[in-house]
C-alpha positions as CSV (number, residue, x, y, z in Angstrom):
1,M,21.7,-188.0,339.1
2,A,20.1,-184.9,340.6
3,V,23.5,-182.9,340.1
4,V,23.7,-184.7,336.6
5,Q,20.8,-183.4,335.4
6,F,21.2,-179.7,336.9
7,M,24.5,-179.8,334.7
8,V,23.0,-180.9,331.7
9,S,20.1,-178.2,331.9
10,L,22.2,-175.5,332.8
11,D,24.6,-176.1,330.0
12,V,21.6,-175.7,327.5
13,S,20.8,-172.3,328.7
14,V,23.9,-170.9,330.3
15,V,25.8,-170.1,327.2
16,N,23.1,-168.1,325.7
17,V,23.7,-164.8,327.2
18,G,27.4,-165.0,326.7
19,L,27.1,-165.4,323.0
20,P,28.0,-161.5,322.3
21,Q,31.0,-161.8,324.4
22,I,31.9,-165.0,323.1
23,A,32.0,-163.7,319.5
24,T,34.1,-160.6,320.9
25,G,36.6,-162.7,322.6
26,L,37.3,-165.2,319.8
27,G,36.5,-163.5,316.8
28,F,33.2,-165.3,315.6
29,G,31.5,-164.1,312.7
30,A,27.7,-163.1,313.0
31,A,26.9,-166.2,310.9
32,N,29.2,-168.6,312.4
33,L,28.2,-167.7,316.2
34,A,25.3,-170.1,315.9
35,W,27.9,-173.0,315.7
36,V,28.4,-172.7,319.5
37,I,24.8,-173.9,319.9
38,H,24.8,-176.3,316.9
39,A,28.0,-178.2,318.0
40,Y,26.1,-179.2,321.2
41,A,22.8,-179.5,319.9
42,L,23.5,-181.8,316.9
43,T,25.7,-184.4,318.9
44,F,23.7,-184.4,321.7
45,G,20.3,-185.2,319.9
46,G,22.2,-187.3,317.1
47,L,23.8,-189.6,319.6
48,L,21.1,-189.7,322.5
49,L,19.8,-192.8,321.1
50,L,23.3,-194.5,321.0
51,G,23.6,-193.4,324.6
52,G,20.7,-195.3,326.0
53,K,21.6,-198.2,323.9
54,A,25.1,-198.2,325.1
55,A,23.9,-197.6,328.6
56,D,21.7,-200.9,328.6
57,R,24.7,-203.2,326.6
58,Y,27.6,-202.1,328.7
59,G,26.0,-201.2,332.0
60,R,24.7,-198.0,333.1
61,K,27.3,-197.0,335.6
62,P,30.3,-197.4,333.3
63,V,28.4,-195.3,330.4
64,L,27.6,-192.4,333.1
65,L,31.3,-192.0,334.1
66,L,32.6,-191.9,330.8
67,G,30.0,-189.2,329.9
68,L,30.7,-187.5,333.0
69,G,34.4,-187.4,332.1
70,L,33.8,-186.3,328.8
71,F,31.5,-183.4,329.7
72,G,33.8,-182.2,332.4
73,L,37.1,-182.2,330.0
74,A,35.3,-180.6,327.1
75,S,33.9,-178.0,329.6
76,L,37.6,-177.2,330.6
77,G,38.6,-177.2,327.1
78,G,36.2,-174.8,326.3
79,G,37.0,-172.2,329.0
80,L,40.3,-172.6,327.7
81,A,39.8,-172.1,324.0
82,Q,42.1,-169.3,322.2
83,E,39.9,-169.4,318.7
84,P,36.4,-170.3,317.4
85,G,37.1,-173.8,316.2
86,Q,38.7,-174.9,319.5
87,L,35.5,-173.6,321.2
88,V,33.0,-175.5,318.6
89,A,35.1,-178.8,319.2
90,A,34.8,-178.4,322.9
91,R,31.1,-178.1,322.4
92,T,30.8,-181.1,320.3
93,V,32.7,-183.3,322.6
94,Q,30.1,-181.9,325.4
95,G,27.3,-183.0,323.2
96,I,28.9,-186.5,323.2
97,G,29.4,-186.7,326.9
98,A,25.6,-185.4,327.4
99,A,24.1,-187.9,325.0
100,A,26.0,-190.7,326.9
101,L,25.3,-189.2,330.4
102,A,21.5,-188.0,330.3
103,P,19.9,-191.5,329.5
104,A,22.4,-193.4,331.6
105,A,21.0,-191.1,334.6
106,L,17.6,-191.3,333.8
107,A,17.8,-195.1,333.5
108,L,19.8,-195.5,336.8
109,L,17.1,-193.2,338.6
110,T,14.1,-195.7,336.9
111,A,16.0,-198.7,338.1
112,T,16.8,-197.5,341.6
113,F,13.2,-196.4,342.5
114,P,11.1,-198.8,340.2
115,T,7.6,-198.2,342.3
116,G,5.7,-196.6,345.0
117,R,6.1,-193.3,346.9
118,A,9.8,-193.2,346.8
119,R,9.9,-193.1,342.9
120,V,7.3,-189.9,343.0
121,R,9.7,-188.3,345.3
122,A,12.9,-189.2,343.2
123,F,11.4,-188.0,340.1
124,G,10.1,-185.0,341.8
125,V,13.8,-183.9,342.8
126,W,14.9,-184.8,339.4
127,S,12.4,-182.7,337.6
128,A,12.8,-179.8,340.2
129,T,16.8,-179.8,339.7
130,N,15.8,-180.0,335.7
131,A,13.9,-177.0,335.9
132,A,16.3,-175.1,338.1
133,G,19.1,-175.8,335.9
134,G,17.3,-174.0,333.0
135,A,15.9,-171.2,335.1
136,F,19.5,-170.3,336.7
137,G,21.3,-171.1,333.5
138,V,20.6,-167.8,332.2
139,V,21.2,-166.0,335.5
140,I,24.4,-167.7,336.3
141,G,25.6,-167.0,332.4
142,G,24.9,-163.5,332.7
143,V,26.2,-162.7,336.1
144,L,29.5,-164.7,335.0
145,T,29.8,-163.3,332.0
146,Q,29.9,-159.8,333.2
147,Y,31.5,-160.1,336.3
148,A,34.1,-162.7,335.5
149,S,34.5,-163.9,331.9
150,W,32.7,-165.6,329.4
151,R,35.1,-168.5,329.8
152,W,33.4,-169.3,333.1
153,V,30.3,-170.3,331.1
154,M,32.0,-173.3,330.2
155,L,34.5,-173.6,333.3
156,V,31.2,-173.4,335.7
157,N,30.3,-177.0,334.6
158,V,34.1,-178.1,335.7
159,P,33.3,-178.6,339.4
160,M,29.8,-179.9,339.0
161,A,31.3,-182.5,336.7
162,V,34.1,-183.6,339.3
163,C,31.4,-183.6,342.3
164,A,28.9,-185.6,340.1
165,L,31.6,-188.3,339.2
166,A,32.7,-188.4,342.9
167,L,28.9,-189.2,344.0
168,A,28.4,-191.5,341.5
169,W,31.6,-193.6,341.9
170,R,30.9,-194.0,345.3
171,G,26.9,-193.7,345.5
172,V,26.1,-195.8,342.6
173,A,26.2,-199.3,342.7
174,A,27.7,-201.5,339.9
175,A,24.9,-203.8,338.4
176,P,25.3,-206.2,335.2
177,P,24.0,-204.5,331.9
178,A,20.2,-204.6,331.4
179,A,20.5,-205.9,328.2
180,R,22.8,-208.3,326.4
181,G,21.5,-208.2,322.8
182,S,23.9,-207.4,319.6
183,R,25.9,-204.3,319.8
184,P,24.5,-200.9,319.2
185,D,24.3,-199.5,315.7
186,V,27.3,-197.1,316.0
187,L,27.5,-196.5,312.1
188,G,23.8,-195.7,312.0
189,A,24.5,-193.1,314.8
190,V,27.7,-191.4,312.7
191,L,25.8,-191.6,309.7
192,A,22.6,-189.8,311.3
193,T,24.8,-187.1,312.9
194,A,27.1,-186.5,310.0
195,G,24.1,-185.9,307.8
196,M,22.4,-183.4,310.0
197,T,25.8,-181.6,310.3
198,L,26.2,-181.3,307.0
199,L,22.6,-180.2,306.4
200,V,22.8,-177.4,308.9
201,F,26.5,-176.6,307.5
202,G,25.1,-176.1,304.1
203,V,22.1,-173.7,305.0
204,V,24.6,-171.8,307.3
205,R,26.9,-171.0,304.3
206,T,24.1,-169.8,302.2
207,D,25.5,-166.4,303.5
208,R,28.4,-166.8,301.1
209,Y,27.1,-169.3,298.5
210,A,23.8,-168.8,296.9
211,W,21.3,-171.6,297.1
212,T,21.6,-172.6,293.4
213,S,25.4,-172.6,293.8
214,P,27.4,-175.9,293.2
215,V,28.9,-175.7,296.5
216,T,25.5,-175.5,298.2
217,L,23.8,-177.9,296.1
218,T,26.7,-180.3,296.6
219,T,26.7,-179.9,300.4
220,L,22.9,-180.6,300.6
221,A,23.1,-183.6,298.2
222,V,25.9,-185.1,300.4
223,A,23.8,-184.6,303.6
224,V,20.7,-186.0,302.1
225,A,22.9,-188.9,300.9
226,L,24.1,-189.7,304.3
227,L,20.7,-189.6,305.9
228,A,19.4,-192.0,303.1
229,A,22.5,-194.4,304.1
230,F,21.3,-193.9,307.8
231,L,17.7,-195.2,306.7
232,H,19.3,-198.2,304.8
233,T,21.4,-199.1,307.8
234,E,18.6,-199.2,310.2
235,R,16.8,-201.4,308.0
236,T,19.7,-204.0,307.2
237,T,21.9,-203.9,310.1
238,A,22.9,-206.9,312.0
239,R,23.4,-204.8,314.9
240,E,20.7,-203.6,317.3
241,P,19.1,-200.7,315.3
242,L,19.0,-197.2,317.1
243,I,15.3,-197.2,316.3
244,R,12.9,-199.6,314.5
245,L,11.6,-197.4,311.6
246,G,8.1,-199.1,311.8
247,L,7.6,-197.0,314.9
248,F,6.9,-194.0,312.5
249,A,4.0,-195.8,311.5
250,N,2.3,-195.1,314.6
251,R,0.6,-191.7,314.0
252,S,1.2,-190.6,317.7
253,V,4.8,-191.1,317.5
254,A,5.0,-189.8,314.0
255,G,2.7,-186.7,314.9
256,A,4.4,-185.8,318.2
257,N,7.8,-186.0,316.9
258,A,6.9,-183.7,313.8
259,F,5.4,-181.2,316.5
260,N,8.3,-181.4,318.6
261,L,11.0,-180.9,315.9
262,L,9.0,-177.7,314.8
263,V,8.8,-176.4,318.5
264,G,12.3,-177.0,319.0
265,A,13.1,-175.2,315.6
266,A,11.2,-172.2,316.7
267,M,11.9,-171.9,320.6
268,T,15.9,-172.2,320.3
269,P,16.3,-169.4,317.9
270,A,14.0,-167.2,320.1
271,F,16.2,-167.5,322.9
272,Y,19.3,-166.8,320.6
273,F,17.6,-163.5,318.7
274,T,16.1,-162.3,322.0
275,S,19.4,-162.6,323.8
276,L,21.3,-160.7,321.2
277,Y,18.2,-158.2,320.8
278,L,18.6,-157.5,324.6
279,Q,22.4,-156.9,324.5
280,E,23.0,-155.5,320.9
281,I,19.8,-153.3,320.5
282,L,18.7,-152.5,324.1
283,G,22.2,-152.4,325.4
284,K,21.4,-154.3,328.7
285,G,24.6,-156.2,330.3
286,P,24.8,-160.0,330.2
287,A,23.7,-159.9,334.1
288,L,20.8,-157.9,333.7
289,T,19.9,-159.9,330.4
290,G,20.0,-163.2,332.4
291,V,17.6,-161.7,335.1
292,M,15.2,-160.6,332.1
293,F,15.0,-164.3,331.0
294,L,13.5,-165.2,334.3
295,P,9.7,-164.4,333.6
296,F,10.0,-166.8,330.7
297,T,11.1,-169.5,332.9
298,F,8.6,-169.1,335.6
299,G,6.0,-168.8,332.9
300,L,7.1,-172.3,331.6
301,I,6.8,-173.7,335.0
302,A,3.3,-172.2,335.5
303,G,2.3,-173.6,331.7
304,S,3.6,-177.1,332.7
305,V,1.8,-177.2,336.1
306,A,-1.5,-176.2,334.2
307,A,-1.1,-178.9,331.6
308,V,-1.3,-181.5,334.6
309,K,-4.1,-180.0,336.1
310,L,-6.0,-179.6,332.5
311,G,-4.8,-182.9,331.4
312,Y,-7.5,-184.9,333.2
313,R,-10.1,-182.7,331.8
314,L,-8.6,-181.8,328.1
315,P,-7.4,-184.4,325.5
316,P,-3.5,-184.1,325.1
317,R,-4.1,-182.9,321.4
318,T,-6.2,-180.1,322.6
319,L,-3.8,-178.9,325.0
320,L,-0.9,-178.9,322.2
321,I,-3.2,-177.0,319.9
322,V,-3.9,-174.6,322.6
323,G,-0.4,-174.3,323.7
324,G,1.3,-174.1,320.5
325,L,-1.2,-171.1,319.5
326,L,-0.6,-169.2,322.5
327,T,3.3,-169.7,321.8
328,A,3.0,-168.7,318.1
329,V,1.1,-165.4,319.2
330,G,4.1,-164.7,321.8
331,L,6.5,-165.1,319.1
332,A,4.5,-163.0,316.6
333,W,4.4,-160.3,319.5
334,F,8.3,-160.6,319.6
335,G,8.5,-160.3,316.2
336,L,7.2,-156.6,316.5
337,I,10.6,-155.5,318.3
338,S,12.1,-152.0,317.6
339,T,15.3,-150.1,318.0
340,D,13.4,-148.1,320.7
341,G,11.7,-150.6,322.1
342,A,11.4,-151.3,326.0
343,F,11.6,-154.8,328.2
344,T,8.1,-154.5,329.5
345,T,6.5,-154.2,326.0
346,D,8.9,-155.9,323.9
347,V,10.1,-158.5,325.7
348,L,8.1,-159.1,329.1
349,G,4.8,-159.3,327.4
350,P,5.5,-161.8,324.8
351,S,7.7,-163.7,327.2
352,I,5.0,-164.8,329.5
353,V,2.4,-165.5,326.5
354,A,4.9,-167.6,324.7
355,S,6.3,-169.4,328.1
356,I,2.8,-170.4,329.3
357,G,2.2,-171.9,325.9
358,F,5.4,-173.6,325.8
359,G,4.8,-175.1,329.1
360,L,1.4,-176.2,327.9
361,C,3.0,-178.3,325.4
362,L,5.7,-180.2,327.2
363,G,3.8,-182.8,329.2
364,P,1.2,-183.6,326.4
365,V,3.5,-184.1,323.7
366,V,5.6,-186.8,325.7
367,S,2.2,-188.6,326.7
368,I,1.1,-188.5,322.8
369,A,4.7,-189.7,321.7
370,T,4.7,-192.6,324.2
371,G,1.0,-193.4,323.8
372,G,0.3,-196.8,322.2
373,V,3.7,-197.9,321.9
374,A,4.9,-201.2,323.1
375,P,6.5,-201.1,326.6
376,H,9.8,-202.2,325.4
377,E,9.8,-199.4,323.0
378,T,8.7,-196.8,325.6
379,G,12.4,-195.7,326.3
380,T,13.2,-195.5,322.6
381,A,9.9,-193.4,322.1
382,S,11.3,-191.2,324.7
383,G,14.8,-190.8,323.6
384,L,13.3,-190.1,320.0
385,L,11.3,-187.3,321.3
386,N,14.7,-185.9,323.0
387,S,16.2,-186.2,319.6
388,S,13.8,-184.4,317.5
389,R,13.9,-181.5,319.9
390,Q,17.6,-181.1,319.8
391,I,17.8,-181.8,316.0
392,G,15.0,-179.3,315.6
393,A,16.9,-176.6,317.6
394,S,19.7,-176.7,315.5
395,L,17.9,-177.1,311.8
396,G,15.9,-174.1,313.2
397,L,18.6,-171.8,314.2
398,A,20.5,-172.7,311.1
399,A,17.6,-171.6,308.9
400,L,16.3,-168.8,310.8
401,G,19.7,-167.6,311.7
402,T,20.3,-167.3,307.8
403,A,17.2,-165.7,306.8
404,A,17.9,-163.2,309.7
405,H,21.6,-162.6,308.4
406,H,20.3,-162.1,305.0
407,R,18.0,-159.7,306.1
408,T,20.5,-157.7,308.0
409,G,23.1,-157.4,305.1
410,R,26.5,-156.6,305.1
411,T,26.0,-153.4,307.0
412,P,25.0,-154.3,310.7
413,T,23.6,-151.1,311.7
414,L,21.1,-151.1,314.9
415,D,18.3,-151.1,312.6
416,A,19.6,-153.7,310.0
417,L,20.2,-155.8,313.1
418,N,16.6,-155.2,314.6
419,D,15.0,-156.2,311.2
420,G,16.9,-159.5,311.2
421,Y,16.2,-160.5,314.8
422,A,12.4,-159.6,314.4
423,L,12.2,-161.8,311.1
424,G,13.6,-164.6,312.8
425,L,11.0,-164.5,315.4
426,T,8.3,-163.9,312.8
427,L,9.5,-167.1,311.0
428,G,9.6,-169.0,314.4
429,A,5.6,-168.1,314.8
430,A,5.2,-169.1,311.4
431,L,7.1,-172.8,312.4
432,L,4.6,-173.3,315.4
433,A,1.9,-172.4,313.0
434,A,2.8,-175.6,311.1
435,A,3.2,-177.3,314.4
436,I,-0.6,-176.6,314.9
437,L,-1.6,-177.9,311.6
438,I,0.3,-181.2,312.1
439,A,-1.5,-181.5,315.5
440,L,-5.0,-180.7,313.8
441,T,-4.2,-183.3,310.8
442,V,-1.9,-186.0,311.9
443,L,-2.8,-186.4,315.6
444,R,-6.2,-188.5,316.5
445,R,-8.6,-187.0,318.7
446,T,-8.3,-188.8,322.2
447,S,-10.3,-188.5,325.5
448,P,-8.8,-187.2,328.8
449,P,-7.5,-189.9,331.1
450,K,-10.3,-191.5,333.2
451,H,-10.0,-191.0,337.0
452,A,-8.6,-194.7,337.7
453,E,-5.8,-193.8,335.4
454,Q,-4.9,-190.2,337.0
455,T,-2.2,-191.3,339.5
456,Q,-0.4,-193.5,336.8
457,D,-0.6,-190.9,334.2
458,R,0.8,-188.3,336.5
459,N,3.7,-190.6,337.3
460,L,4.4,-190.9,333.8
461,L,4.3,-187.4,332.8
462,T,6.7,-186.6,335.7
463,T,9.0,-189.4,334.7
464,H,9.2,-188.2,331.0
465,D,9.4,-184.6,331.9
């Protein structure tokens, strides 16, 4: 399970540094390059709840093996892609595979180590590999892109998937399905994913068709209709719904997911723009760009550790507000980038501030999203939180990427590109300001956990992180 989590976490970050070389190698346009990220994030986020339901219904080991097989084959296909559509299709299948294997892996880990010190140790290893995958992803991606080929940011997953398949086949015991209820709502998952994809597609294409054009209005109207059909299906389906809509009546669930969606909408574009700024404006190589992302990773870890320690003195809502403010300040600082900037002033400083703030938010938002939820819906609430971040990431990248592209204009000089990246980063800070407003107005004030609950809460945070 540690190998599985490392691979999934690695894949989120390993592609970012190679984006300029991917664009050159396959002929992506400036506006279409973001689909390398969209294709993965939308299918992963849109199908994550279905993956969890399928693992409970059909057995965790079979779903895990299926997801690993899809992920490995898609990575191979992406590494061999000859045109943009082939790579986007491979990233889509990767997202489907990840949506199957990620919840199955976590459920297997939970079932194998139900209580005690072994559980704490197991989730400690799992959390460490999760952080290591994200940390080493940017470095590995940069090194592979510069000294081998951008194709290896996809192909690197193949040996890991094969290794994980062999380990899971031999090391994971077959067990009967955890639930024998009605079949999962596949139609709802397809409607939600299709609606979100079409919504992103409509926003991205505003570089060619104006917001008021018939093409854009029709696309967005169909997207809204698909999402409305998803909500209707969830209310009326005879199958097991992906999510009970009444769950959103819980202010903690609704507020935490709205906060998480906006944070995802701000942070994913920040990685995207910063990677392009370092390579396209400052002229850094892919390997050095990967190394330059490490301070953000270390700051993220430091912020996460600080959140655990402060969590017994401050309410989770307070940590969200403080963390959101720090992250917003960091992104606003990023928005001051210039063509004659330097790593220490334009990247390092804001990276440290934003990463510590982001780390402060991670644990508390999980605690809030699962607080006050019935025990049998805790898994659904956790899956929903992961989905909201992935969907927010894609929507944010679509909106902010389109705004940056409009600011850049048809003549992509260095000054024009810099202005576009700066606008995207500044808008990310504005999204975080909106997230802070939600934390202030929607989430209720609570007290920090009492001493008797500390050990249990620490285990809960470790599990969901």
